N, C-alpha and C positions, 0 to 999 in steps of 0.2 A: 104661755101656755105648752104642753110637749105634744109630740109627735104622736101621743096617742087620741090627739083630740083634734085632725086636720082641719074638722069643720070649721071648728072653732077658730083656729088660728088663721083661717082665709077670712071670717068674719071679724075679726079680730082686728087685720091686718085691712081690710077694706075700709073699715071706718077711720083709721089713720086715712088712709088714702084720700078723703073726703077732706081734713084737713090742709094736705099736700096740694090737693087742686084748689083751695084756696087761696092758697098761699101766692101758686103759683100763675093764678087767671086775676088777682088784684089788681096789677100794675104792668101786663103783662111790657110794655112798652118801655120799661124803666128796672123791670124786677126780671132775672131770667134765675131760677132755681137749680140746684144744683144737689143731686143725691149719688150715695153709695150705692151699688151693685155687685149681688152676688150669687154663687149656687151652692147648693147644699152638698151633706157628704152622704148623699144615697140617691137611688137611681131615679128615682121621682125629683128627688130636689132640683136635683143636674139642671132638668129642664122648663122650672117651674116660672122660669123668669119670663116665657112664651105667652103666657098666660096672666100672668101676675105685672111684671114690672112693665112689658111690650107695651100692655092692654091698656093698662091706667095712663101709662105717659104717652102712647096716641091718644087715646080720649082728651087726656089735657091739652096737647097739641090742637087737637080738632074743637076744642073748646076756646082754644085763642090766646091758653097761657103759655108759658115759655118754660123747660122743663130740659134735665143732659141728666143721664148717666153717666156715674164713672168710675166700672168695675176695671178691681184690679186682674192685669193681663196674664195673671200667672197664679199660682196658691200662696194663699196667705200660711207663712214657716215657721218656725219656728225653730231653734239654732239651741245644739248644744256642742259641749266638749268640757274636759277636766278643767281647764282653766277657767271658766264659765261657774263653773261649782254648781250647775242645776244637770242633776245625772242621777240615776239610781243608786249609786253606790254613796252618797252622802249621808244613809243612815247604815254604816255600816262604821263600827268602832274600829277596826284594823283602818279603816280610808282615812276617819277623819285624824286617827294619830299619825299616818303618815302623811297626810296633808300638813297638818301640823309644824312638823320636824322639815320639811325641805322648804316652807316660809314663800311658796309662790313659786318654787323654781319649778315648772311641768316635766323639762328632761328629766331631772331626778325622780321627782314622783311617779313617772310612768316606768324610770328602772326599778324603784322600789315594787309597783305589781307587777312586774314581770318577773320580780324573783322566785324561787322556785318555792311553791305552798300557801304563797301570799294572792294567789286566785280562786284558788278555793276554797281559801278562808273568807275572804270577803264577799262572793258571791253565798256562803252560807250564810253568813250575820246577816246578806241584804234579805236572803228571803227569809229568813226569823222575824226580822225587823217588821217583814211588809206585811207577816200574817199576824204579828200579834196588833199594826197598827197603831202604834201609840207613838211613837219616833217623831220628833218635830221638824226635819227633812223628808219628812212621808211625803209633802206636797211637791216635791223637785221628782221625787220614784215616780210619782201617781203621774204626773206633768210628761213626763218621756215613754212610760207605757202601759197608760190606762189605753190606747190601740193602736196597738204594734203593729196592725196592717196599713196604718199609714204614716208609718217610720219606715224612713230608708237613711245609709250611709248617706252623706252629702254630695252631690253629682251637680255636673253645670248645664245638665239636663234637666232642665223644669215640668217636663212627662214623663217623668219615670215609669216603666211600666209596675202593673200590681202584683204582678208574680215574681217582683224582685222585694218586694215592701219583707219586715223584718222578720213577720210573725212567719209570710210564706216560705222565706229560705231558711227560716230556724226546722220549719215540719219538714224539708226535703234535704236538709242535713242531717237529721236527729240529735238538733240538739234545742237548746229553749230561747226565747229573744235577748233575756236579760245574757246568756254568756254572751251572742251576739255582740251587742252591746258592749261589753267589757273590752273585747274582741280590736271593736271599730275606733275607741276612746282612747286604748292603748294604744294605736298605729299611724298615728299622725303623718308617717313617711307614706303611705299608701296615698293612693288615687285622693279619696276621701277626707284628707286633712286628718282624721280623727276625729272629726264632728258628723252628729248624727245631724238630720233634717226631719222634724213632722208638719205634716200639714195639715190644716185648720178647715178649711172652704174650697171652695171651687174642685173638689175632685170626685163628687158621686158619682161620675161620667167613668172613670177609674184612665178619662183623658181630659184632653181638653178643649174637646169639643166644644161643651156648652158656650166657655169663653168666645171661641170665635163667631158662633149665631151671635152673639151679641154685640161683637165689634164690627158687624156688616149692618146694624142698626143705624141710620144715619142720625139719631139722637142721641149716641154712644160716644163717648171717649176714652182712653183709657186716663185711668187716674191711680192713686195711691202711690208715693213715693216716702216710704217712711223715712222722717229727717233725725231719726235717733226716739222717738216716744215710748221704745218698748227697748231701751240698747243691751239691757241681758239674756235676750232670748229672741232676736228678730235685726234683720239688718236689710229692708225693703227699699234701698234705695237704690237698687241696681234695678229696678224695673221699667224703667224705659229703655234701658240696655238691650232687655232681654226681647222689649219689642221687635229691636234688631236681627240678635243675635240667633233669638228662637224662630220668631212669623215669620221673619224675613227669610233667615237664611239658613238654619240647620233645620229645621221643624220634619220630622220621620214617620208620625204616629198622625198623619193626616194631611190638608191641604195647609198652602203657608198663604201670607199676606205679601198681595205687593208692594215696594218700598214704598211707591209714592203715594198708594193710603197711608201709611203707619207715618210717614214724615208728617203728609196734611194731618192727618189727625191729632198730633201729637206737637204740631207747633199753631199751624194756621186756626184750627177748631178748638184747640183749647183756650189760642189769646181769645177767640171771638166772643167763647163763651164768655170768658171774663170781662166784656166787654173792652178788648185792649187791642182794637183795630190801627195800633201804628206798626204791630211787630207780628213776627209768626209767617212773615212771605217774604222773598228776596224780590224785589223791586224799590225803581226810586220811590225814597219819603220816605220808608221805613226806617225804623230803625237797626244798627245794624248787630242785632245778636246772631250771633253765628257757627255753625258747629260744623267742622269740617272733621270729615270720619276715614277711615278705611275701612270698609265693610271686611271686607278678606280675613283683615286681619284684627278686627273686632273681636275682646274675649270677657269674661267674666270668670276672674280668680277666686278662689275659694275663702270663704269666710273666715277670719281673725279673731281673737280674741285680744282685745289690747288695756291696759291698766294706765292708760295714759290721761284719767281723768283727774280733779281733785282728789286729792285725798286719797289718791288710787283707787278709782271706784273706775270698775268696768266697761268695758261698751264693745261691741261686735262693729268690725267693720272690714264691708267686701270693696276690694280694688277691682276696676278695668280699665286694658290696653285697648289701643287702635282709634282715643281720640285724639286725632292729630293737632289740632287749634281750635279754642274756644273763645267766642268776642263775645264783649258785650259792650252797648253802644259806640261799637268801632275800634274798641282797644282792646288787643289781645289779656288775656287774665290765663289762660294755660294755653302751652306750648308741646304737644310729646308729653301730655299728662301731670306738666309741674307746673304749680302755679309760676307766674309771672311777677306778683306782687300786686297789680295795678288790681283798682278797686274801684269802680267805675260807676259800679250800680247804685242804685238811691231806691229808698220806699216809693213803691207806685201806686200813683192814685191811680183810678179808674177814670178816664176818659170819658165817659158817658153815665159816672155815674150810677153805675147798674149794681145791685147791693141794696142796702140795708141803711147805710150811714147818710141820712138826707136825703135817698133817692125819693120815697111816696109823699115826698111835702106834696101837699095839693091831690093827690089822688084819691083822697078817701077829707070827708068832710072835716075839716079844721076844726081842731076841740084842743084844749086842753087837758092835760094829762088827769087830771081830778073828774072831770065830765064823762073822758073817754073810759076812765073806771065805774063809772053809776053808770052809765048806759050798756047796752047789750053789744054795738059795736068797738071791739075793742082791737080791733087790724093796726092803724094807724101806732099804738100804745105797745103792742109787743112787739109790733117790727122794729120801732126805736130801741125798747130795752134790748132787743137782740142785737142791735147795731153797736149799742157801749161792752158789747162784750161780754163773757161768763154766763151768756145764756145761749142754751143751744136750742136745735128745735124743739125738743121736746118743753121747755120751758114758752114758746112760740105756740105751739098747739093748745098747753094748757091753757093761756090768757084768750086765746081765740076760743075756746071751745069750752070755759066752765065760768066766763065772766068776771073772772079774779086777775089780778095783777101777775106778770109774770116773778119768779124768783130776785130776788135781788142778788147783783153781782156777790160773788163770793160763796152763795148759799147752795144747799146742794136740795 
């Protein structure tokens, strides 16, 4: 659905909520459903969660269901620099030639780019190729510049002022977004480290107030710490640290959060959401999974692109400082940010068997898969298939809704 059909979008989403409600209320003593949440990129969408997510979640809870929302408590961010090879100038023939000559040496590449006459030539070629619209690298150009109002030089502040966006700054300075991108990418010695960042969602309000509103809901815990699923353009693994640096300590554009609330949401509440009641709190009998943090010294460093994967593949890495000690099962695994080499962790099995793997046995009438497929109630069949991996919520919904088996593992 497009934004031109807002009523149809709501109707479509509400029909999806009916199947979410069915799953969440199917066996609430054994099954807790979690779902991602986010806000839109315009003023209306920024607050849509109040009468959409919250209303539906509250209705499910009132009906006896178990459901939790897990928003990312900062903006989803794409990041780019010269080393990542995803930026507007990949469509310039001059840039391509210089990049081949330096063979991965970004320092030498920048020297070449700043040589007399090179900048103007690359900018002219980039504009010409973008206008023709046929270059195979045009996707990289578009990913960066299709919405320069949501593009900034990288900053440790996850709540930048919209007036400092590339498009606004270019207008004030009498230049273009493309010129500013060139300046930023070729100056890694600056505070932005030669990195551009582009926001994907959660910033329609021009600040993070809608996320604060979400976080205050009792059925919401912070989620989404990308562990490397989009290595060429994202590194969201610092999201839990942002909860402490930005929301507890540094925020200036609105209210902060109490440290005890943030810690509880990220530890005890998150563990309870997963049915892990043997951890998440500091008290006798609980697992000694502990972080000792110097809040005053906690700092998120600028992202770096490293080519340290097999066959020279690259990834974004973002380090942090201020974690003094990390323990798992009572064993120190990190000290002052350095690994000790100890690996006491193991695969965690949910002690309550909350989730899909066998947890609904007996909660609906027993039946073989064949009988279930032939009858109308495919609840246990769909959930069993989902528990085997490779079948997401869309497959579960399809099985519940259409009276047909979910797709086999590995199918699309």
